[in-house]
VOBA-1610 file (N, C-alpha, C; in pm, whole numbers, padded with zeros to 5 digits, always signed):
BEGIN
Met+02370-00593+00407Met+02364-00495+00302Met+02242-00405+00325Val+02259-00278+00297Val+02150-00182+00307Val+02150-00091+00184Tyr+02035-00033+00160Tyr+02020+00066+00054Tyr+01976+00195+00119Arg+02056+00300+00107Arg+02023+00430+00166Arg+01940+00509+00067Met+01829+00563+00117Met+01746+00647+00030Met+01679+00758+00108Asn+01638+00860+00036Asn+01564+00972+00093Asn+01417+00950+00060Val+01335+00948+00164Val+01191+00930+00149Val+01122+01041+00227Ala+01044+01122+00157Ala+00969+01232+00220Ala+01062+01324+00300Gly+01181+01343+00248Gly+01277+01432+00313Gly+01358+01369+00426Leu+01342+01240+00446Leu+01413+01170+00553Leu+01505+01063+00496Glu+01626+01052+00549Glu+01720+00948+00507Glu+01692+00821+00586Arg+01687+00709+00515Arg+01667+00580+00579Arg+01755+00476+00511Asp+01806+00381+00593Asp+01881+00266+00542Asp+01785+00148+00540Leu+01759+00096+00420Leu+01667-00016+00404Leu+01747-00144+00389Pro+01716-00247+00468Pro+01788-00374+00454Pro+01757-00440+00321Ile+01857-00495+00257Ile+01838-00566+00130Ile+01809-00712+00163Cys+01694-00762+00115Cys+01642-00893+00153Cys+01627-00984+00031Lys+01657-01110+00051Lys+01648-01209-00057Lys+01503-01248-00084Val+01462-01240-00211Val+01333-01291-00255Val+01354-01432-00313Asn+01455-01444-00400Asn+01497-01573-00454Asn+01646-01561-00489Asp+01703-01664-00552Asp+01848-01664-00577Asp+01896-01550-00667Ser+01808-01494-00747Ser+01852-01389-00839Ser+01788-01253-00813Leu+01697-01245-00716Leu+01626-01120-00690Leu+01628-01085-00542Tyr+01670-00962-00514Tyr+01668-00908-00379Tyr+01591-00777-00382Ile+01526-00744-00270Ile+01453-00618-00259Ile+01499-00545-00133Ala+01473-00416-00129Ala+01501-00337-00009Ala+01375-00336+00076Gly+01389-00372+00202Gly+01274-00378+00292Gly+01238-00240+00344Phe+01119-00193+00308Phe+01070-00063+00354Phe+00957-00089+00452Val+00975-00048+00577Val+00876-00075+00680Val+00849+00054+00758Val+00725+00101+00755Val+00690+00220+00832Val+00652+00186+00976Phe+00623+00060+01005Phe+00589+00021+01141Phe+00696+00069+01238Gly+00655+00137+01341Gly+00746+00179+01445Gly+00826+00305+01413Asp+00815+00356+01292Asp+00888+00476+01253Asp+00788+00589+01236Gln+00749+00650+01348Gln+00647+00753+01347Gln+00689+00873+01261Glu+00814+00914+01271Glu+00860+01029+01193Glu+00841+01004+01043Leu+00878+00885+00999Leu+00865+00850+00858Leu+00718+00839+00817Thr+00636+00778+00899Thr+00494+00762+00869Thr+00427+00898+00854Val+00453+00990+00945Val+00394+01123+00941Val+00439+01198+00815Ala+00568+01191+00786Ala+00621+01262+00669Ala+00566+01205+00539Cys+00560+01073+00527Cys+00508+01010+00405Cys+00361+01044+00386Ala+00283+01038+00493Ala+00140+01072+00484Ala+00123+01217+00437Arg+00200+01307+00493Arg+00193+01448+00456Arg+00223+01468+00307Glu+00329+01403+00259Glu+00368+01419+00119Glu+00268+01353+00024Leu+00214+01239+00061Leu+00112+01176-00024Leu-00014+01262-00032Leu-00054+01319+00081Leu-00174+01402+00081Leu-00159+01524-00009Lys-00039+01576-00024Lys-00016+01689-00114Lys-00045+01652-00259Arg-00034+01524-00291Arg-00051+01476-00429Arg-00183+01403-00452Ala-00259+01385-00347Ala-00381+01303-00355Ala-00493+01374-00432Pro-00565+01299-00515Pro-00685+01355-00578Pro-00795+01368-00472Glu-00904+01435-00506Glu-01016+01444-00412Glu-01075+01305-00392Tyr-01105+01271-00267Tyr-01158+01140-00233Tyr-01250+01151-00113Asp-01331+01048-00094Asp-01418+01040+00023Asp-01359+00952+00131Tyr-01298+00839+00090Tyr-01241+00744+00184Tyr-01111+00686+00130Ile-01027+00645+00222Ile-00903+00573+00191Ile-00926+00426+00224Ile-00865+00338+00143Ile-00860+00196+00177Ile-00716+00149+00163Thr-00676+00057+00249Thr-00545-00005+00241Thr-00560-00152+00277Ala-00453-00228+00249Ala-00452-00371+00284Ala-00374-00391+00413Glu-00417-00487+00490Glu-00343-00527+00608Glu-00208-00583+00564Ala-00094-00548+00614Ala-00078-00479+00739Ala+00007-00353+00726Lys+00105-00352+00635Lys+00200-00240+00637Lys+00140-00108+00593Gly+00026-00107+00527Gly-00038+00018+00489Gly-00119+00082+00601Ile-00143+00008+00708Ile-00229+00058+00816Ile-00178+00188+00878Pro-00051+00194+00922Pro-00008+00320+00985Pro-00017+00438+00888Leu+00010+00414+00763Leu+00005+00520+00662Leu-00138+00570+00641Ala-00233+00479+00622Ala-00373+00517+00604Ala-00426+00587+00729His-00388+00536+00844His-00432+00597+00970His-00380+00741+00981Glu-00253+00760+00950Glu-00194+00893+00961Glu-00252+00988+00857Met-00279+00939+00737Met-00342+01024+00637Met-00481+01067+00684Ala-00556+00975+00743Ala-00688+01008+00796Ala-00676+01106+00912Arg-00578+01087+00998Arg-00558+01178+01112Arg-00525+01318+01064Gln-00436+01329+00965Gln-00395+01461+00917Gln-00508+01536+00847Thr-00605+01465+00794Thr-00718+01529+00725Thr-00845+01532+00810Asn-00835+01486+00934Asn-00951+01477+01024Asn-01062+01390+00968Ala-01026+01291+00888Ala-01125+01198+00834Ala-01171+01104+00946Pro-01301+01086+00959Pro-01352+01000+01067Pro-01337+00851+01041Lys-01307+00813+00916Lys-01308+00670+00881Lys-01215+00643+00765Tyr-01149+00528+00769Tyr-01079+00472+00653Tyr-01107+00323+00655Phe-01084+00257+00543Phe-01117+00115+00533Phe-00993+00030+00530Leu-01008-00092+00579Leu-00898-00187+00587Leu-00943-00321+00529Ala-00869-00368+00430Ala-00891-00504+00378Ala-00809-00597+00465Arg-00876-00689+00530Arg-00811-00779+00626Arg-00761-00905+00558Lys-00661-00970+00619Lys-00609-01096+00568Lys-00690-01215+00617Val-00766-01193+00723Val-00849-01298+00781Val-00981-01234+00823Pro-01095-01298+00793Pro-01222-01241+00840Pro-01225-01240+00993Lys-01284-01138+01050Lys-01294-01124+01196Lys-01437-01147+01240Leu-01455-01192+01364Leu-01589-01222+01415Leu-01682-01102+01411Tyr-01629-00982+01427Tyr-01712-00863+01429Tyr-01758-00819+01290Met-01705-00881+01185Met-01747-00844+01050Met-01889-00895+01025Thr-01968-00813+00957Thr-02109-00847+00934Thr-02127-00940+00814Gly-02021-00968+00746Gly-02017-01047+00625Gly-01896-00997+00548Val-01854-01068+00445Val-01732-01025+00378Val-01741-01036+00226Phe-01668-00948+00161Phe-01630-00962+00020Phe-01487-01011+00025Glu-01443-01081-00078Glu-01305-01127-00076Glu-01241-01118-00214Ser-01106-01112-00212Ser-01027-01106-00334Ser-00891-01168-00304Ser-00840-01251-00394Ser-00712-01319-00372Ser-00595-01236-00423Val-00479-01257-00359Val-00359-01181-00392Val-00235-01267-00369Lys-00136-01251-00457Lys-00003-01313-00441Lys+00098-01200-00446Ser+00155-01166-00331Ser+00247-01055-00320Ser+00391-01102-00331Ile+00481-01015-00376Ile+00623-01049-00388Ile+00685-01078-00251Thr+00630-01020-00144Thr+00687-01038-00011Thr+00618-01146+00071Thr+00525-01220+00010Thr+00452-01326+00079Thr+00470-01456+00002Glu+00497-01565+00075Glu+00527-01692+00010Glu+00410-01754-00064Lys+00290-01743-00007Lys+00175-01811-00070Lys+00064-01712-00098Glu-00032-01756-00177Glu-00146-01671-00210Glu-00223-01638-00082Gln-00270-01515-00075Gln-00351-01470+00038Gln-00484-01420-00015Thr-00579-01409+00075Thr-00708-01353+00040Thr-00729-01229+00125Leu-00779-01122+00064Leu-00813-01001+00138Leu-00965-00998+00154Tyr-01009-00953+00272Tyr-01151-00950+00305Tyr-01193-00809+00343Leu-01311-00772+00298Leu-01369-00642+00330Leu-01504-00665+00396Asp-01526-00598+00507Asp-01652-00609+00579Asp-01765-00554+00492Val-01877-00625+00487Val-01993-00584+00409Val-02042-00446+00454Ala-02035-00418+00584Ala-02078-00286+00635Ala-01990-00175+00577Asp-01860-00200+00568Asp-01768-00103+00507Asp-01798-00090+00358Ala-01825-00202+00294Ala-01856-00201+00152Ala-01980-00116+00124Glu-02077-00124+00211Glu-02200-00045+00195Glu-02170+00105+00203Met-02077+00142+00292Met-02038+00284+00305Met-01962+00333+00181Met-01893+00242+00113Met-01813+00276-00004Met-01897+00299-00129Lys-02013+00240-00133Lys-02095+00242-00255Lys-02116+00385-00304Gly-02073+00409-00429Gly-02088+00539-00492Gly-01992+00645-00443Lys-01901+00610-00354Lys-01805+00706-00298Lys-01672+00699-00372Arg-01598+00811-00367Arg-01464+00819-00427Arg-01363+00756-00332Ile-01296+00653-00379Ile-01205+00575-00295Ile-01061+00592-00342Leu-00972+00621-00247Leu-00829+00633-00272Leu-00761+00510-00214Ile-00693+00435-00298Ile-00619+00316-00254Ile-00479+00360-00215Val-00435+00321-00096Val-00304+00361-00043Val-00229+00237+00005Asp-00099+00233-00024Asp-00015+00125+00026Asp+00126+00179+00050Asp+00208+00100+00115Asp+00345+00145+00141Asp+00433+00130+00017Val+00434+00009-00040Val+00515-00019-00159Val+00428-00094-00259Ile+00436-00053-00384Ile+00369-00129-00490Ile+00479-00181-00582Ser+00477-00312-00604Ser+00580-00376-00686Ser+00514-00448-00804Thr+00464-00565-00779Thr+00401-00642-00887Thr+00260-00592-00918Gly+00198-00522-00824Gly+00063-00473-00842Gly-00044-00572-00801Glu-00005-00687-00749Glu-00103-00790-00710Glu-00191-00745-00594Ser-00131-00686-00490Ser-00210-00637-00377Ser-00303-00526-00422Leu-00251-00439-00507Leu-00331-00330-00562Leu-00451-00384-00639Ala-00429-00486-00722Ala-00538-00546-00800Ala-00644-00606-00708Ala-00601-00669-00599Ala-00697-00727-00505Ala-00780-00617-00437Leu-00716-00508-00402Leu-00789-00395-00343Leu-00886-00334-00443Glu-00841-00319-00567Glu-00929-00266-00672Glu-01053-00354-00687Ala-01034-00485-00686Ala-01147-00577-00700Ala-01246-00560-00585Leu-01195-00544-00463Leu-01284-00524-00349Leu-01363-00395-00362Val-01295-00287-00399Val-01363-00157-00414Val-01470-00167-00523Glu-01437-00230-00634Glu-01533-00243-00744Glu-01654-00327-00702Lys-01629-00438-00629Lys-01741-00521-00580Lys-01832-00442-00487Ala-01771-00350-00412Ala-01848-00269-00317Ala-01922-00155-00386Gly-01890-00129-00511Gly-01955-00020-00582Gly-01888+00114-00560Gly-01764+00112-00509Gly-01688+00235-00492Gly-01626+00280-00623Ile-01589+00406-00629Ile-01528+00464-00749Ile-01381+00492-00716Ile-01291+00421-00780Ile-01148+00437-00754Ile-01102+00567-00820Val-01055+00661-00737Val-01009+00790-00790Val-00857+00803-00790Gly-00789+00710-00725Gly-00644+00717-00722Gly-00583+00595-00658Arg-00456+00574-00695Arg-00376+00465-00641Arg-00246+00530-00597Met-00214+00517-00467Met-00096+00584-00414Met-00010+00487-00334Ala+00120+00513-00337Ala+00215+00438-00256Ala+00331+00529-00220Val+00396+00497-00113Val+00518+00570-00077Val+00624+00540-00182Leu+00640+00410-00215Leu+00745+00368-00308Leu+00687+00282-00419Ala+00743+00300-00539Ala+00712+00213-00653Ala+00837+00133-00684Glu+00821+00003-00688Glu+00934-00088-00705Glu+00921-00163-00837Gly+01032-00180-00908Gly+01032-00258-01031Gly+00940-00198-01136Asp+00858-00284-01199Asp+00770-00241-01307Asp+00665-00139-01263Ala+00635-00132-01135Ala+00535-00036-01087Ala+00578+00108-01115Gln+00707+00130-01130Gln+00758+00265-01158Gln+00710+00317-01293Asp+00672+00228-01381Asp+00627+00267-01515Asp+00476+00284-01526Arg+00404+00258-01419Arg+00257+00269-01422Arg+00217+00416-01425Glu+00132+00450-01519Glu+00085+00588-01529Glu-00033+00615-01435Asp-00094+00510-01380Asp-00208+00527-01291Asp-00168+00528-01144Leu-00041+00533-01115Leu+00009+00524-00979Leu+00078+00654-00938Ile+00040+00707-00823Ile+00106+00824-00765Ile+00196+00772-00653Tyr+00324+00807-00658Tyr+00416+00761-00554Tyr+00521+00867-00525Leu+00590+00851-00413Leu+00690+00949-00372Leu+00828+00921-00431Glu+00870+00795-00429Glu+01005+00762-00474Glu+01007+00627-00545Lys+01109+00610-00630Lys+01134+00482-00694Lys+01223+00398-00604Leu+01194+00270-00597Leu+01274+00175-00520Leu+01326+00069-00616Pro+01457+00063-00634Pro+01511-00034-00729Pro+01505-00178-00678Leu+01525-00271-00770Leu+01543-00412-00736Leu+01694-00435-00734Phe+01737-00545-00672Phe+01880-00566-00649Phe+01925-00706-00693His+02052-00712-00733His+02120-00839-00759His+02163-00898-00626Pro+02201-01027-00623Pro+02244-01090-00497Pro+02362-01019-00428Asp+02447-00951-00506Asp+02560-00882-00446Asp+02524-00743-00392Gly+02394-00706-00402Gly+02350-00578-00351Gly+02353-00465-00452Ser+02400-00491-00571Ser+02403-00388-00675Ser+02263-00371-00733Val+02235-00250-00777Val+02104-00216-00832Val+02088-00278-00969Met+01970-00340-00994Met+01940-00393-01127Met+01909-00276-01220Ala+01954-00288-01343Ala+01929-00180-01441Ala+01787-00186-01494
//
């Protein structure tokens, strides 16, 4: 089963994937789809508030944040990692339970990046926002770093995220019944 939708002027067939026995979601993946990544970044930037830096969570937001930075000639964007890396000078952390991940995860931000964020306008970017858990974890990291959150953006808003007034997104993504029909 697939769900056909128009995103940033491009038609895509998204596979419908089982979350549990009564809930299915459409899988939206920008990895490997350069045309889609470029178009989504361009459209998000048209709607973005003024900001100093972008932050995203590992992993599906990376190509989007990278492309947004490339299109604006920004020298830097930040990445919240799922695992601390040896090159990190120290870390801030925040826990998250995402709809597409089986168990709780922790996001980590390098202390050096956090220092650069202090007092700066930060734009949070992700591919899809559904439950808002990943977004909340990113917000916590930015706040711990002393950054000022000026916007929350996603390509798609799924489920209850569509009703958030603090979220800028390109398209709504419905939830699905097991037979592939759209939930009302």
